[in-house]
Structure formats: C-alpha cells, structure tokens
N, C-alpha and C positions, 0 to 999 in steps of 0.2 A: 877459433873454436865455436864452433855451433851451439844456439842458445836450445836450450830443451824446451821442445814444445808445451803448450800451455795446456794444462788438463781440460781435456772436453767436459761439458757437463752432462750428467747422464739422462739417457732418452726420454724417462718418465717427468724429467724438469725440462727437458726443452719442449717436449708437447704442449705443456700449458703456455709457451708464448706463442704458439704455431696459430697463425689464422689464415683464411682463405682470401683469395685474393682474385682481383675483377672489378670492373665497373660496378657502379652502384645500380641497383636494381630499382629504377625512378617506379616503375609500372606496381612492384611489389611494396615501393614506401607508399607510393599516393593507396594503393587499397588500404594500408595498415592505417594511413592517417583516418580514414573513412569508415573504420569498421569499430573497434572497441569505444573511442570515444564519443562517436555518435549513438551509439547502442547505450551505453552509458545515460547520456543525455534524455535520450527519450525515455527512459526508466524513470529518470528524475522528474521530469516534465509530465509523465503520465501517472505520477505515485505510485509505479509500482519498481522501486529502487532496488529491491532484491533482484526482481527480475532483472534487471537492467546489469546488475552486477556480474550475474550467471553468463548472461548471452556475451558482455563483453570480455568475460573468461574463455568462454569459447571461442570467441573471435581470435583472441592472444595465442591461443594453443593451436588453432587453427593457420594463424598468422607464422607461427615458426615451421609449420611444415608447408606452407607455400613458396617450393622453390619453382625455379627455372624448369619449362618444360611446357606441354601441348596444353590448351584448355581440358581436353578430352582425359587427358591423364591426370588433371588435377581433381577429377571428380573422384576418384580413388583414394588418390593420396589426401584428400582433404577429407572426403566424406564417408570413407570406413572408420577412421578414428574418431571422426566426431558423432557416429552412431556408437561406437563403443564408449565414448563418454558419455553420451546420454544414457546407455544403459549401467555404467557406474555411477553415475548419480543419482538412478532409481533404486538402484540395491544399497548405496549407501545411504539414501535419505531413510528407507523404510527400514533396514536392519539398524540404523543407528538410533531410531525412535523405540524401538520392539526389544531389543536384545541388551542383556548387560554386559559390563566390559571382558569378562573372559570369554562369554559364546560370540561376541563381535570381533573380539582378537583372533581366535580361531579362524571364523569365518573368511576376517580379510588376510590371513596367513592362505588359507586355501585358495583365495582367489589370486594373490600374488603368484602362488604355484603355477595357477593355469594362466593366466597373462604373461609368466617368464618364459614357459614352454612355447605357447603362441607364437611369442617373441621373435624365436629363432628361423621362424617359416619366411621372414623377407623384410625388408623395410617398412613397406605399410602395416604388417600384422606388429611389428616391434612399435610404432607410432599409436596404433591402437591399443596394444597392452599397456603403453605408457599411461594413454588418455583415461583407460576403463580404471586405473589404480588409482590415479589423482583425482579423477572426479569422486570415486569411492571414498576415498579419505575425505575430500571435502564434504560429502554428501552425509557421512556419517559423523564427521566432526565440527558441523558448520547447522546445528538445528536451526529450522528457521517454521515459520506460522506455515509456508507453501506445503502444500502435498508434493510428494517425491512427483509423481508424473507432470504437474507443472513446472517444477524444476525442470525436468529433464526436456521440457518442450522449450523452456527459454534458453536453455543448452544449445538446441538445435537450431534455432531461431538465429542466433549469435554465430556458428558455424557457418547455417547456410547462408547468411549475409556477407561474409567474406567470398564463400564459393560464389556466389550470384556476382558478386564483383568481379572475381576470377575469370568468371564466363562471360560479362558483357562489355568490359572495360577493354578497350583495343590496346596493343601496348607501343612503345614509340617507336618510329620506323617500319611500323606495320602495314603501310597504305600500299603494297606492292602488289595487290593482288586482295584474296578476299581474308580480311585480317582474324577471321576466326579459326585458320592454322597457320599464325605466324609463328607460334611454336616448333610446328613441326619443319615449316620451310625451313628455319634457323637451324634445328637440329639434322635435316638431311641436310644443307650446304656445309655445315660443320665436318661431315664425314668426308666429302668431298676434298675440303682442307684438310684435315689428316692424313687421307692418301699420298695428298700433293706431299705434305712434310716427309711421312713417310719415303719417298721415292728422293727427294733430295737427300734423307739422311741415309739413304743405303751405301754400306760400305763405311762408316763413318762410329763415331763411338757413341753417338746419340741414336743408332737405330733402334735399339730394344727397349729404349723411353717412346720413341715416336710410334711402334709398334702397341705399346701400351695407350698411348693418348688415341689410336684409330680405336682400338678396342672399347673405350670408352664411350667416344664418338657415336658409334653403332650401337653401343650397349642403350646411350641418350635416346638416338632419334628412335630406336627400336621401341620402347618405354613412350615415346610421343606418339609413335602411331600407333599402337596396339592399345590403346586405350578401351573402358568400354563401351560398346556399341548397341543399339538395337537392331543392327543388321547386320549380316554374314561380311559384306562387301562394305566398301566408301563409296557412300552415297553421292557426293558431287562431283563436278569433273574435276574441279579444283584438287580435292583430295585424292582420287584417283590418280592422278598427274603425278600427287607428292609420293604416293606408293610406289609407280613404276618407277620415279626416281632412287629410291632408294634400294628399290630392287636392282637398277641397276649400277647402283654403288659397289654391291656383294663381289661381281665378279673383277670388278676392279681393286678392293680389298682385298681380295686373295689374292691376284697376280702381284700387287706392291709387297704383301707376307712373303711369297715365295722369292722375288727379288731381293728380299731382305734376307732371306736364309741363303741365299746365294753367296752375297756380300760383295759384289762386285761393283762398284761406283757407277752410276747412270751419267749421262749427259743432261744438264737443266732442261732440253726439249722432253724429258719424260713426264715431269710433273706438270705443264704447262696445259695439259688435256684436262685434267682433274679439277685444277684451279679457274678455268675459264667456266666449267660445269660448275663448280660453286658460286661464281659470280652470276651465272645464269639462273642458277635456284633462287638467290637471294633477290633479284631482280625481277623475278617471274618473267623471264627474257628467254627467246632463244639461243643457241650456242654456238651458231655460227661457227665457222671453217675449226677444226681442232687439229692442231699438229699432232701428226703421227711419230711413236716412237720408231726407233729402228726395230727389225723383226728378227735378230740374229741368234736368240736364244727362245724355248718354249715359254718362259715367263714373260720375256718381250711381247712377243707373237698373240699370248693372254692377254697382255695389257692392252694392244693394240685392239685386238677383240672386241674387248670389254668396252674401250671408248668407242666404237664403232656403233655398238649396239646400246650405249648409252647416248649416242648421239640420236640414234633414232627413235629413242623414247623420248627423247628433249624433243622435238622435231613436232611431235603428235600434237593435236589441239586438246584433247581428250586423252587422261591414261585407261589403259586397258582396266578391265575388271580383274585385279590383282588381289588376291588372298594372303594378306601378311602372314608368313608362314614361323610359327614362333613354338618351340615346344613349352607347352604348358604345363604346370603341375596337375597331376591328378590328384583326387582327395587323398589316394593313400600316400603320394608322396607328402602332401602337407601333414599329414598325420605322423606319418614317419618322420619327417624334422622337427616335428615338436615333441615328442616322444622318444628322440635319439640321444646321443651323450652330449649333444649341443643342448638342445631345449631340457634336459633333464638337470644338466649341471646349472644353467641358468634360472632355469624354475626354482629349484632349492636356494640359490643365492636372492632369487627376488622374495620368495618366500619368506625367508630367514629376515630380512632385511624390511620387509613393509609390518611382516607380524610383529616383530621386536620393536620398533619405530610405533607402532601404533598402540601396544600395551605399554611403554614405558611413557608415551604422550597422555594416554589415559589416566596412569598412574599419578603423573604430575597433574595432571587437569583437576583428578579428585583432591588431590594434597592440596591446591588451590595455587600452587607455584606461578600458575597463569596471572593472578591477581585480577584485575578488573577485567581479563581478556576469556571471553566463555570458549572461545573456539581452540580446539586440539589437532585442527587438520594438518598444518606447515609441519612439523617432525616427518609425518610418514609421506607428506608428497615429496618432500626436499628428498627422502629417501630412496624414492622411486627413479627420482632423476639422478641421483647419484650411483645408482646401481647399473645405470645403462651403459654397455660397452660403447654403444654407437656414438656416445659424445666423448669418446677417448679414454686411455689407460684409469688405471683406478685411482691411483694417485694423483694425476694430471686431474681427473674430475674432480677430487676433493679439493687439491690446490685452486683451484678456478671456482668452483662453488663456495668456498669459503672467503675469498679475497672479493668476488663478485657479490655475495652478499653483504659482507662489512661495508664494499662501497656505496651500493644502492641503499641500505639503510639509513646510511649517515645522510647521504645526498638527498633521500626524503626526508630525513629528520629535519635538516635545514629548509627545504622547498617548505614542507606542510606548517613551518611557523610563520613564514611570508605568504604564501596564497590563501587568497579568499576563498572559503568554501560554500558551496560545492564548485564553484562556477571554476577557479584556480585548478583545484584537482582532476574534473573533467577534462580542462585543458592539456593539462598533464598526462592523464592517459592517451588521450588522442596524439600528444607528441612520442610518448613511448611507443604505442601502436606502430608510428611511423618507423621509431629507430630498430624495432624487431627484426624485418627483413636483412639488416644491414649488422647486427650484430649475432644474427647465428655463425657469422663468420668463425666465432671465438667464443667457448664455451663461458668464460668470467664474462664478456663482455654481456653476452646474452642474459648472464643471471644478477647482473647489476641492472639491466633494462628490466627484466620482469621483476624485479624485487620491485622496484620505484610504481612500477605498474600495478603490482598487486595490493602492495601497502595503500595506495592512493584509492582502490577500488573498496577493499575494506573498511578504510575509513568514509568514504562518500555512504556505505551501509550501515556506518553508524556504531564502529567500533573504533575506541580510541587508539593514539597515535602507539604503535607497536615496533618499534625499531630495534630498541633493546631485545625484548624478548625474543625477536625473529632472528639474530643474531646468536645468540644461547643456543633456540633451536637448532640451527643449521650447522654449528659447532658439532653438537650431539650427534646430528644424523651422520656428520661426515666421520663421526669415531665409530660408530654402528657398522657404518659400511665397510669401513677400515677393516674392523677387527672381523665381520662377517665373509669379506672378501678375501681373508688369509685363513681362514677355518678350513682345514680337511674335508673333503666330499665324498661319498661314496663313488667307486668308480675311478676312471682316469680322470687326472688333469688335464686340461686343453682339448676338452670336448668339443669345442667350438670350432677350433682349428682342425682336428681331428675329423668332424661331421663333414667340414667345406672340401678339406682336401679329397676324402672318400668321394663325396660330390663330384669333384673337377676331376678325379680319376676315373670314374666312370664315362663322364663326359667323353673324355680324351680318347678312351679305350672305343667308344661306342663310335666315335668318329672315325679313329685307324680302321674299324673292323669294315666300315662302309665303305672308305676311301680304295682298300687294299683288294673287297669284293667288284670293285670296279662295277658299281652300279650305273646305270645313266640318270637317274635321277639326280640333277644337278641340285634343284630347289631344295631337295632334303639335305644333301650334303651342305647347302649352305647354312641350312637352320643346326645341321649338326656342329659346324665350324662354331658357329655364332654363341652357342650354348657352351661348346669346351672353352672359348676364353670368355664368356661371362662369369663361368665359375671358378676360372681360373683367376681373374681380375678379383672375386668375391674372397677369394682363398688368400691371395695375396694382402689383401686389405687385413683381414683378417689376423694372417701372420705377423705383420707390421704392428698392429695394434699389441697382439699379445708381446712381441720384443719392446717392447716401450713400456712394460708393466716393472715393477719392482724386481730385484734379483731372485725373489722369493716364488714368485709366480712366472718370471720369464724363462724359468730354466725348465719348465715343464712343456715347452714348446722349441728347444734348442733342435735346429737342423732342420726343421720345416721348410726354411726358405730353399734351402738346398732341393729338397723332395718339388716344391714349386718352379723352381729354375727347369729341373730335369723335364716338369711335365709341361711346361712350355716350350721348349726345345722339341716335347714330342709332338706336340700339336703343331710348331712351325715347320717339322719335317714332315708330318701327313700332309699340311695344305703345300707344301712345294711336291710332294710326290703326286697329289691331287693335280696339279698343273700340267706334270711332267708327262702324267698318263693320258690325260687330254689329247697333247700333242705327240707322243708316238707310240703310247699302247703299252709300254715297258717300263721299267726302274731301271735307272743305271745303276752299276757296283754301289757307287758312292750313296745313294739314296737306302740303299738295301741296306749297309756296314752301318749307317748311323740310326737307321730304325734297330736294329738288332742291338748297338750298345745301349740306346737309352733304353729298351725294354730293360736290360739286365741292370740297369741302374735303378729301374724302376721295382724291378724284383727283391733289389735289398731293401726295399720301402715299405712293405707288405704291408708293416703295422700301421700306416697313413694313407695308403691308397689303395689297398686289397690285392687279389692276386694280379699278374701279370696277362696280355693277353700276346698269344704267341703271332708272331707276324707271317 
C-alpha cells in the first residue's frame, strides 16, 4: 500500500522562506561598509549628529536599491528614489511642525494615494514612492532643530555618497577592458550564454524555462545599456562595441526561440558559437572561428546567418554608432499606468494603510504610550514597507516583517548592552550596511538587519533603547496592513494583474501585426519582440505573486496563468513566423493554424487582454 502524500504547505507560507540564490555581491558589500557607518562617524566627529543620522538612513535606503547592473543604470535606480526621499523629508519636516494631528493625517493620506499610484508605473517609480512616504513619516514624526531643507540636503548627501561609490569603485573581475562598463559587459555576455542554454534545451522539458531565462537576460542587458545619457549615441569605442554586440544577440535570440517553438532537438554544435561569443564579451577578445550549425531548416539558417553577422560585429575594433532601440513609455502611458486599475487599487491601499497608521501613531504619541520616546514615525514607515507587493505576497510580508523585527530588536537589545557608545554603535551601523546587499535576498533577513541598523542610528542620535516599543509598533502595523489588504475596494479586484496582462496583450498584438504586415524593418521588429516578452515577464511575475496570496485574495486572479501561457505561445509562434517569412516569404499551414487557434483562445479572455487581433 502506498503512503499518502504529505500535505504541502500553502504558497503564502512557503514564500516567506524563499531566498534568492547567487554569489555574494562583494562590491555591493564593500560599498555598504563604506556608506552608512562612515557617514555617521563624520556627523559625530563634526558635531552634526542629526545630519549624520539622516545621511546614514539615506545611504541605507540607497543600499537596498543597489542591485547588480551597469553604472549608468544605477544613476536612475538610486538617484530617482533619493530625490523622492529628499522631497518627502522636506514635506514631512515642514508639515509636521505646522499642522495639527488631523490635517497632517489627511495630508499624509493624500500623499500615500499619489505615491501608491505612481508606484504602479515600474520598479524605479515604486522605490521612489516608498522612499517618499518613509521619509515623509520620518520628517513629520521625528521633529528636529534643523530646518527641512537642511535635512533634505543631508539626505541627498548620504544617497549621493553611495551613488558616487557605485560610479567610482571598480568591481571584482572588471579589468578586462574599461571598468566603467563592467556591468554592461557582464549583462551582454549573459545574453549569449542564455541563447546557448536555450539551444541546448530545445526539444526538452526545460525549454520553456530556458526561454524565460533568455527573456530575463535580454531585459537586464537592455536596462544596463539604456541608462540615462547626455548624448543620443554611445560616446566611447568600448561602449559602441558593447551596443553592437548586444544588437548582434537579438537575431540569435530570435532564431533560438523559433527553434524552441519547433521542438526538434539540436546537436551540441548549435550552442558552441553563442558560448564562444559569451566568452569573447567577458574577456574583451576576438571570437576566433565559430562552428556553423546545420542549415537544414529556416530557423537553423537564421541562426547561422546571425552567427556570421555577430562574428563581423565582434571583429570590428570599434562598434558602429548604434542607437539602442527601446520602446519608451510616453508621458501619457505613465499617467495611464498610475491612474489605471492597478494604480488606483494600489494607491487606495497605500493611502488607507499609511493614513491609518499615521493617525494611530499620533494618537498613541499624544496619549504618552511611547513613554520617553518622542518620535512616532516607526508605525507609518513600517506600514509603507508592508503594503509593497514588490516584496512578496501580503501574508508572507507580514510574517517576514514580524519575525525580522523581533529578531533584530532582540539582537540589538543585547548588543546595545555590550557595545561602547557611540563607537561600538557606529561600528555596528557599518557592519549592518555591509550586510544589507546580502540580506535583500529574503525580506525577513533584510528586516532584521535594517532594524538593528535603524535602532543603532536613533540611539546615536540621542533616543533611548527602543527595542520593545518597536516590536509592538511593528506588530500593530502588521495588523493594520492585514486588515486593509483584505478590505473590498471600488472596482474589480486583481487590478495590478489585470493591468499588466492588458499591456502584455497589447504588446503581443502589436508584434503580431508588424510580423504579418511583412515590414522590412527588422530593428523595429526586434524592439516590438523585446517589449512583448518583457511585458509578459512582468505579467507572469504579478500573477505568481497574486497566486501566493491568501485564498481570499488569490481567487480574484484565478485563471490568469493560463491566459499568460496563451500569450506566451502567441509571441513564440509570431517569432517562428517572422523567421520563416524571412527565409521563404510565406507561412506554412502549421503556422497559420497555430495562430488561428491561439487567437481564438485569446478571444475567450477578452476581459483580461482586450479584443483579439485578426490574423
């Protein structure tokens, strides 16, 4: 008799124990160690402890956003949230001094509504909205003798210091060329490796996962290369060459996707060329002879042609003036995302959580519940992090935040009793700053590290030991967010998933129309293909997040995973059609039947992706 299978844990619980894997980001660890601790030390030595504390907080928040990528991309990823944080500190400082509790709460609620809507635009906007609200809570709930603009300048100085470290310090293994572009070089090399991995997986069970990994690698490389610049084109020979190498990877990715769609296993020879190209990018060397794959079918002929063009691009001493084709959002698209179903739903929840937590914190503050502690910012600042869907499903976030805060507060209570002040606390801040880049892999670990860091900062700033009250406030914030997260909202639930699926559907349809129109503009086709796969990946991530919520929330997005799967097959089929049309000028009956079948399936999902497009 077979044993009954052990019951599996629900997704909302298992998600709390997940952690990202990968090597230790030593360069980010070094930057973290050189940021918050030294800034705090400078403030103490200069007799400006409050400014040192704010600069260290800014460096900590910037460190949370300090992810792998290019230096140019880090300017936007770290700089935009820092500007939003300085604005929040400015608003919070002045309104906290001028307004009484009720109008201040109303103002913070409206600020939460705006920041929540803006967060739906994208990851950088989400980080900016978070820092805006956190610093507004700090500015309003932690009054100080300094003026608002002085505090804002101290905050910008702290974030600017970490950004300067990111731009100046070389990373390990970056000596194979101009170290300024080591992030771009690694990202482009990863694309070629992902193409090779997909070719190896063609016809196997892992082909779909490899195609998704190729999409992620292309997205990362595109972001690394498309950071803010003063000129339209790449300014140096090294950067031009990297842009040309990325451009050469696009037809390779297209051919590999078409081969994966066909599903016929390939010989190992097919993936040798992309792997040699990846090694050439990493080592900043020539490619040497590349093994040519068989040319028996259109997709293999496309792969061979793409390898030849890539070899030519790699052999040039300097790349051509190549403008990265990215479908950028217009201001209208940004406004539509912020005011759309996803932005409205998230904005309302952020406003309710932030406003309710600020009101309760002020009521407790005026009732003297805080005892010796004069500041009430912890409760609303905690609620801001808890309400962020970027950090995982709601129940998982609450569990991680509660566990991390308890662990961090207890650890700090023990350390504070042993360490000398302020020297020991400054060292503790530096150590925690170094741990932040590693702790970002799990929300509970990040919460524990940040809790120790912030408690050390406020104690250096003159506040007494506050571990017990911080635990109580965190648990109260968890309760607030859990309640608000399950309240019925105006409109349809699952607005974030609905909005992302609609965008992905529009991108897939635009790509299909371009391919069937047989336009000769391949650069535009590759840009449309990139947009289709990128928006699909974002939709998939939102769907997976929604599926891991508690059943009361997860039921509102049931069936969306199947809709995303149909869209992915449509984009894969469109890519196969594009490659076949390049080779023969006409579609096979198999291509036409598959397109018609997928469009009929999408026609039954108009509520998620909009009206279908005729093939």
